[in-house]
C-alpha positions as CSV (number, residue, x, y, z in Angstrom):
1,M,125.5,-0.1,161.5
2,I,123.5,0.5,158.4
3,P,124.3,-3.3,156.5
4,R,122.7,-4.2,160.2
5,L,119.7,-2.5,160.0
6,R,119.2,-3.1,156.1
7,H,119.4,-7.1,157.1
8,L,117.2,-6.6,159.9
9,S,114.3,-4.7,157.9
10,G,114.5,-6.9,155.0
11,A,114.1,-9.8,157.6
12,L,111.2,-8.3,159.3
13,L,109.5,-7.4,155.8
14,T,110.2,-10.8,154.4
15,R,108.4,-12.7,157.8
16,I,105.6,-10.0,157.4
17,L,105.3,-11.1,153.8
18,L,105.7,-14.6,154.5
19,V,103.0,-14.6,157.1
20,E,100.1,-12.7,154.4
21,A,101.1,-15.3,151.8
22,I,100.0,-18.1,154.0
23,T,97.1,-16.1,155.4
24,I,96.3,-15.5,151.5
25,L,96.5,-19.1,150.8
26,V,94.1,-20.1,153.5
27,A,91.6,-16.9,152.7
28,C,92.0,-18.1,149.1
29,V,90.9,-21.9,150.1
30,L,88.7,-20.8,153.1
31,L,86.2,-17.3,151.7
32,P,84.7,-19.0,148.4
33,L,83.9,-22.6,150.6
34,L,82.1,-20.0,152.9
35,A,80.6,-17.7,150.4
36,Q,79.7,-21.2,148.8
37,S,78.2,-22.4,151.9
38,V,76.5,-18.9,152.6
39,M,74.6,-18.9,148.8
40,R,74.2,-22.0,148.9
41,S,71.8,-21.5,152.3
42,S,70.3,-18.6,150.6
43,V,69.8,-20.0,147.7
44,A,68.1,-23.2,149.3
45,T,65.7,-20.4,151.1
46,I,65.1,-18.3,147.3
47,E,64.2,-21.8,145.8
48,K,61.9,-22.8,148.8
49,D,59.8,-19.6,148.8
50,M,59.7,-19.7,145.1
51,L,58.7,-23.6,145.2
52,R,56.1,-22.9,147.5
53,Q,54.8,-19.8,145.6
54,Q,54.6,-21.8,142.4
55,A,52.4,-24.9,144.9
56,Q,50.2,-22.0,146.2
57,M,49.7,-20.7,142.8
58,L,48.9,-24.5,141.9
59,A,46.5,-25.3,145.2
60,S,44.6,-21.8,143.9
61,A,44.0,-22.9,140.2
62,M,42.7,-27.0,141.3
63,R,39.3,-27.4,140.5
64,P,37.2,-30.8,141.3
65,A,36.7,-33.3,138.2
66,P,33.2,-35.3,137.8
67,D,34.8,-38.2,138.6
68,G,36.4,-37.6,141.6
69,T,39.9,-36.3,140.5
70,W,40.9,-32.5,140.3
71,R,42.0,-30.7,136.9
72,M,44.1,-27.8,136.9
73,A,42.8,-24.5,135.6
74,L,46.4,-22.7,134.9
75,P,46.6,-19.1,134.0
76,A,47.7,-18.8,130.6
77,T,51.0,-17.4,131.6
78,E,51.8,-20.5,133.4
79,Q,50.3,-23.4,131.4
80,P,53.8,-23.1,128.6
81,I,56.0,-23.5,131.6
82,Y,54.3,-26.9,132.6
83,A,53.4,-27.8,129.1
84,S,57.2,-28.0,127.9
85,G,60.3,-29.5,129.9
86,Y,62.3,-26.5,128.9
87,D,61.7,-24.7,132.3
88,G,62.3,-28.2,134.0
89,R,59.1,-27.3,135.9
90,A,56.4,-29.7,137.4
91,Y,53.9,-30.6,139.5
92,A,51.6,-33.3,141.1
93,V,49.0,-33.9,143.4
94,L,48.9,-36.3,146.0
95,D,46.7,-37.6,148.4
96,A,46.4,-39.4,151.7
97,Q,47.3,-42.6,150.1
98,G,50.1,-41.6,147.7
99,R,47.7,-41.7,144.8
100,T,48.4,-39.2,142.0
101,L,45.2,-37.0,141.5
102,A,46.6,-34.5,139.4
103,A,50.0,-33.9,137.2
104,S,51.7,-32.0,134.7
105,R,53.3,-33.9,131.8
106,F,56.9,-34.3,133.2
107,A,56.2,-35.1,136.5
108,Q,57.9,-38.3,137.8
109,P,56.1,-39.0,141.4
110,A,57.3,-42.6,141.3
111,S,60.6,-41.6,141.9
112,W,60.0,-39.0,144.5
113,P,60.4,-39.8,148.6
114,A,57.6,-41.3,150.0
115,D,57.4,-39.1,153.0
116,L,56.0,-36.2,151.1
117,R,52.7,-36.5,153.2
118,G,53.5,-34.2,156.1
119,A,51.8,-31.3,158.5
120,T,53.9,-28.6,157.0
121,P,55.9,-27.8,153.8
122,H,58.7,-30.2,153.4
123,R,61.8,-29.0,151.0
124,F,63.5,-32.2,149.1
125,E,66.3,-33.2,146.9
126,I,67.1,-35.8,144.7
127,G,70.1,-35.3,142.7
128,P,69.5,-32.2,140.0
129,L,65.6,-32.5,141.0
130,V,64.9,-30.0,143.8
131,G,60.8,-30.0,145.5
132,L,58.3,-28.8,148.0
133,S,55.5,-30.8,149.2
134,L,52.7,-28.0,150.2
135,P,50.0,-29.7,152.7
136,I,46.3,-28.6,151.7
137,R,43.0,-29.1,152.5
138,Q,40.0,-29.5,150.2
139,G,36.7,-29.7,152.3
140,E,37.1,-32.6,153.9
141,Q,40.2,-33.9,151.7
142,H,43.6,-34.2,152.9
143,L,46.4,-33.7,149.8
144,W,49.4,-32.4,148.8
145,V,51.0,-30.4,146.1
146,V,54.2,-31.2,145.1
147,V,56.0,-28.8,142.9
148,T,59.6,-29.9,141.6
149,Q,62.5,-28.2,139.6
150,D,65.0,-29.8,137.7
151,Q,68.7,-27.7,138.0
152,T,70.2,-29.1,134.9
153,Q,67.4,-27.3,132.9
154,P,67.6,-23.4,131.8
155,G,65.0,-22.6,134.3
156,A,66.9,-23.0,137.4
157,V,68.6,-19.3,136.6
158,V,69.7,-19.3,140.6
159,D,71.9,-22.3,140.4
160,D,73.5,-20.5,137.2
161,V,73.8,-17.3,139.0
162,V,75.5,-19.1,142.1
163,R,77.7,-21.1,139.4
164,K,79.0,-17.5,137.9
165,F,79.0,-15.3,141.3
166,L,81.3,-18.0,142.8
167,G,83.9,-17.8,139.8
168,T,83.6,-14.2,139.8
169,Y,84.2,-14.0,143.2
170,W,87.3,-16.6,143.4
171,V,88.4,-14.7,140.6
172,V,88.4,-11.2,142.2
173,L,89.5,-12.4,145.5
174,V,92.3,-13.8,144.6
175,G,93.6,-10.6,142.5
176,L,92.2,-8.1,145.8
177,L,94.5,-10.7,148.1
178,A,97.5,-10.9,145.7
179,L,97.7,-7.2,145.8
180,M,98.0,-7.1,149.5
181,P,101.5,-7.8,149.3
182,L,102.4,-5.6,146.9
183,V,100.7,-2.6,148.9
184,N,101.8,-3.7,152.4
185,G,105.6,-4.4,151.1
186,I,105.2,-0.5,149.9
187,I,104.0,0.9,152.6
188,L,106.6,-0.8,155.0
189,W,109.0,-0.1,152.8
190,G,108.1,3.7,152.9
191,S,107.9,3.0,156.8
192,L,111.6,1.5,157.2
193,R,113.0,4.3,154.7
194,G,112.7,6.5,157.9
195,L,114.8,3.9,160.4
196,R,117.1,3.4,157.1
197,R,118.0,7.3,157.5
198,A,118.2,7.0,161.1
199,A,120.7,4.5,161.0
200,R,122.8,6.7,158.7
201,N,122.1,9.8,161.2
202,A,123.5,7.4,164.0
203,A,126.6,6.0,161.9
204,A,127.7,10.2,161.4
205,I,127.8,10.4,164.5
206,H,131.7,11.3,165.6
207,P,134.0,12.9,167.7
208,R,134.3,15.7,165.5
209,T,130.0,16.3,165.3
210,P,129.6,16.2,169.2
211,G,126.3,18.1,168.7
212,A,125.1,15.7,165.8
213,R,122.0,13.9,166.8
214,I,119.6,11.1,165.3
215,D,116.8,12.5,163.6
216,E,113.0,11.9,164.6
217,S,111.1,12.9,161.7
218,G,109.0,10.7,159.7
219,L,109.5,7.7,162.0
220,P,107.3,5.5,163.2
221,A,105.9,6.3,166.8
222,E,106.9,3.0,167.9
223,A,110.5,3.4,166.5
224,R,110.3,7.4,167.4
225,V,110.3,5.9,171.2
226,L,113.4,4.4,170.6
227,V,115.6,7.3,169.0
228,H,114.2,9.6,171.4
229,A,115.8,7.6,174.3
230,T,119.0,7.4,172.5
231,N,119.2,10.9,171.6
232,D,118.7,11.6,175.1
233,L,121.3,8.8,176.2
234,I,124.0,10.8,173.3
235,E,123.3,13.9,175.5
236,R,124.0,12.7,178.9
237,L,127.1,10.9,177.9
238,S,128.1,14.1,175.7
239,A,127.3,16.2,179.0
240,A,129.3,13.8,181.3
241,L,132.2,14.0,178.9
242,H,132.2,17.8,178.8
243,Q,132.1,17.7,182.6
244,V,135.4,15.2,182.6
245,E,137.3,17.2,180.7
246,E,136.1,20.5,182.2
247,F,137.3,19.0,185.7
248,A,140.3,18.1,184.0
249,G,141.6,21.5,182.8
250,N,140.1,22.9,185.8
251,V,142.7,20.3,188.2
252,A,145.6,21.1,185.9
253,H,144.5,24.8,185.9
254,E,144.4,25.1,189.6
255,L,147.4,22.8,190.0
256,R,149.9,24.8,187.9
257,T,150.5,27.8,190.4
258,P,151.5,25.8,193.3
259,L,153.7,23.6,191.2
260,A,155.2,26.7,189.8
261,T,155.5,28.0,193.5
262,M,157.1,24.6,194.3
263,Q,159.7,24.8,191.8
264,L,160.7,28.0,193.1
265,Q,161.5,26.8,196.3
266,V,163.1,23.9,195.5
267,A,165.1,26.2,193.6
268,T,166.4,27.5,197.2
269,L,167.8,24.5,197.9
270,G,170.8,24.5,196.4
271,D,172.8,21.8,195.9
272,A,170.8,19.7,198.8
273,P,170.8,16.0,198.2
274,Q,166.6,15.8,198.1
275,R,166.5,18.6,195.4
276,A,167.2,16.3,192.2
277,G,164.3,14.4,193.6
278,L,161.9,16.9,194.4
279,E,162.8,18.8,191.1
280,G,162.2,15.1,189.1
281,E,158.8,14.4,191.0
282,I,157.8,17.9,190.1
283,A,158.4,17.7,186.5
284,R,156.6,14.6,186.5
285,M,153.6,16.2,187.9
286,T,153.9,19.2,185.4
287,H,154.2,16.3,182.7
288,V,150.8,14.7,184.1
289,L,149.2,17.9,184.0
290,A,150.5,18.7,180.9
291,Q,148.5,15.8,179.6
292,L,145.4,16.6,181.9
293,R,145.4,20.1,179.9
294,D,145.4,18.5,176.6
295,L,142.7,16.3,177.3
296,A,140.6,18.8,178.4
297,S,141.1,20.5,175.1
298,M,139.7,17.2,173.1
299,E,136.2,18.9,173.8
300,N,137.1,21.7,171.1
301,A,139.7,19.6,169.2
302,A,136.3,18.2,168.1
303,K,135.1,21.3,166.7
304,A,138.8,22.2,164.8
305,S,139.1,23.1,161.4
306,L,140.7,20.8,159.1
307,A,142.2,21.5,156.2
308,P,145.1,20.7,153.5
309,L,149.1,20.8,155.3
310,D,152.2,19.3,154.7
311,L,152.7,16.7,157.4
312,G,156.5,16.4,157.3
313,E,156.4,20.4,157.9
314,V,154.4,19.7,161.3
315,A,156.9,16.7,162.3
316,I,160.3,18.7,161.5
317,A,158.6,21.4,163.7
318,T,157.9,19.2,166.2
319,V,160.9,17.5,166.6
320,A,163.1,20.3,166.3
321,E,161.1,21.7,169.5
322,M,161.9,18.5,171.0
323,T,164.9,18.0,170.5
324,P,166.5,20.0,173.1
325,R,164.7,17.7,175.8
326,V,165.4,14.4,174.0
327,L,169.4,14.9,173.5
328,A,169.0,16.1,177.5
329,E,167.6,13.3,178.7
330,G,170.3,10.9,177.2
331,R,168.5,10.1,173.6
332,T,168.9,10.8,169.8
333,I,166.1,11.9,167.4
334,A,166.1,11.8,163.5
335,V,163.3,12.9,160.8
336,L,163.0,10.2,158.1
337,G,161.3,11.2,154.6
338,G,160.6,15.0,155.2
339,E,161.9,16.0,151.9
340,A,159.3,15.8,149.8
341,A,155.9,17.4,151.1
342,V,153.4,15.0,152.1
343,M,150.0,16.4,151.9
344,V,147.4,15.2,154.4
345,T,143.8,16.6,155.6
346,G,144.2,18.0,159.0
347,N,145.1,20.3,162.1
348,A,148.6,21.4,162.5
349,G,148.2,21.9,166.6
350,L,146.4,19.1,167.1
351,L,149.0,17.2,164.8
352,T,151.8,18.6,167.0
353,M,149.9,17.4,170.3
354,A,149.8,14.2,168.9
355,L,153.6,13.8,167.8
356,T,154.4,15.2,171.3
357,N,152.8,13.0,172.9
358,L,154.1,10.1,171.4
359,I,157.9,11.2,171.2
360,E,157.2,11.6,175.1
361,N,155.8,8.2,175.2
362,A,159.2,6.9,173.7
363,L,161.1,9.1,176.3
364,L,158.9,7.5,179.6
365,H,159.3,4.1,178.4
366,T,162.9,3.8,176.9
367,P,166.5,3.5,178.4
368,G,169.2,5.9,177.8
369,G,170.8,5.8,174.6
370,T,167.7,4.6,172.7
371,V,167.5,6.0,169.4
372,I,164.0,7.5,168.3
373,E,163.0,7.9,164.4
374,V,160.1,9.9,163.1
375,A,159.3,8.5,159.5
376,L,156.9,9.7,157.2
377,A,155.4,8.3,154.1
378,P,153.8,9.5,151.1
379,S,150.7,7.5,151.8
380,G,150.3,10.4,154.0
381,S,151.4,8.7,157.7
382,V,153.9,9.5,160.1
383,S,155.7,6.9,162.8
384,V,157.2,7.3,165.7
385,A,159.6,4.7,166.5
386,D,162.2,3.7,168.7
387,D,164.7,0.8,169.4
388,G,163.7,0.3,173.3
389,P,162.2,-2.7,174.7
390,G,159.1,-2.9,172.6
391,I,155.8,-3.9,174.0
392,A,154.2,-7.1,174.1
393,Q,152.2,-8.4,171.6
394,A,149.3,-9.2,174.9
395,D,149.3,-5.4,175.6
396,H,148.5,-3.9,172.0
397,G,145.0,-3.5,172.4
398,K,145.2,-1.5,175.7
399,L,147.5,1.1,175.0
400,A,145.2,3.8,174.1
401,R,142.9,3.0,177.0
402,R,143.0,6.2,179.7
403,F,144.6,6.1,182.2
404,W,146.3,2.6,181.3
405,R,149.9,1.9,181.4
406,A,151.9,-1.0,180.2
407,D,154.7,-0.8,183.1
408,H,152.7,-0.5,186.3
409,R,155.9,0.0,188.0
410,R,156.5,4.0,186.8
411,S,154.9,6.6,188.0
412,D,156.3,9.2,186.0
413,G,153.2,9.2,183.9
414,A,149.2,9.2,184.0
415,G,148.7,7.0,180.7
416,L,146.7,9.6,179.6
417,G,149.2,10.4,176.2
418,L,148.4,7.7,173.9
419,S,144.7,7.9,174.7
420,I,144.9,11.7,173.7
421,V,146.7,10.7,170.2
422,Q,143.9,8.1,169.6
423,R,141.6,10.9,170.2
424,I,143.2,13.6,167.9
425,V,143.2,10.5,165.1
426,E,139.1,10.0,165.8
427,V,138.9,13.7,165.2
428,H,140.9,13.7,161.7
429,R,138.7,10.1,161.0
430,G,142.4,8.4,160.7
431,R,143.8,5.3,162.5
432,L,146.6,4.5,164.8
433,E,148.4,1.8,164.6
434,T,150.9,-0.2,166.8
435,G,153.4,-2.6,166.3
436,A,156.8,-3.2,166.2
437,S,159.6,-1.1,165.1
438,P,162.1,-1.9,162.6
439,L,164.7,-1.1,164.9
440,G,163.6,-3.4,167.7
441,G,161.7,-1.8,169.9
442,A,157.8,-0.1,169.6
443,C,156.3,1.8,166.6
444,F,153.0,3.9,166.5
445,T,151.9,5.1,163.1
446,L,149.1,7.8,162.5
447,H,147.3,7.1,159.3
448,L,145.8,10.4,158.0
449,P,143.5,10.9,155.1
450,P,145.3,12.6,152.1
451,A,144.7,16.1,150.9
């Protein structure tokens, strides 16, 4: 379960980071372009305002000359700017016919557009040259003051600022966007840590720990809802199992007294022909009730304490107790490998119950004269084998199902024995193996954790 969750969380994390990587690539392309467009628009507005201020200053500095032209009475601070080409600024005054009435040293009216003489201020660009045409009125004369700025010259401070800003902006943007996957990855990994812990809690839920639940603390709100529902489901399943086992125990308890009464009444029949049949039916009913009682005790078995013990001693004691019944029913039984101690971690009472059910299973499903062997292995296992008819290969996976019988024609069992054995093995965190016996019949092996 945990590896699957790790694979899922890894895939989810990969998908999120992949989407972020694509988003970052798109942002690295689009955001600088958008910023450049906004900056260019802002720069154009600033340049237009600056050029308008320059044109208005020039218009206020215009003085008529005796020859009908115009001269510029520039402030002392502005004269060096237009006298030198260092700043890249120039101006010219045009009349309605497009003639140049006044111009600075580096002005080139011949290269300007022809449509500069409009009724409103007009901004224009020609290569690196940016300019503004401002219409003015001097007396009855319509004139246009044209101011230009060469963007390749040092005076074009705004354009330099734009280039430097975009360069710095791009570096900072890429750095911040590259940091996002790392930060988000750390956040997501921390969030998924709670899910991994929840997976470990779920994997730890076992028949030996019926009260264990998945810890909901520290989980994301979305996952907490699912985990809470899962805990509720486990609670309902535990309650249902408790009710079933309690019902089985009550049935076994309530029927025990009537069966004892029937047995006493049958004993008074003397040697009547029907006595043997009735005693057989009562014995089978008693066996089924014993299994129901054992099944009901499985709830407490989950809480049973496990400790180091000698599996050989348990096997020998169980076989010794079962031998009179085995011999009475025409079978033989023996213990193999009990000379040396076989130390395992387990509960003697539960293991005795498991071996008893396996031996009874052999008695129920083999004919008279069958040999039953209880064999111990140093690795911590015990097997019950016989030389009976054996088990069909197709039935091996169904044997531990509750109320399932391989031979449906038989009515002397309820199909609970191997289910009880399976439950006991789960409590011990062991394994029940079914297969063919070296003797030719069936073989059931309990693999238990060593001490």
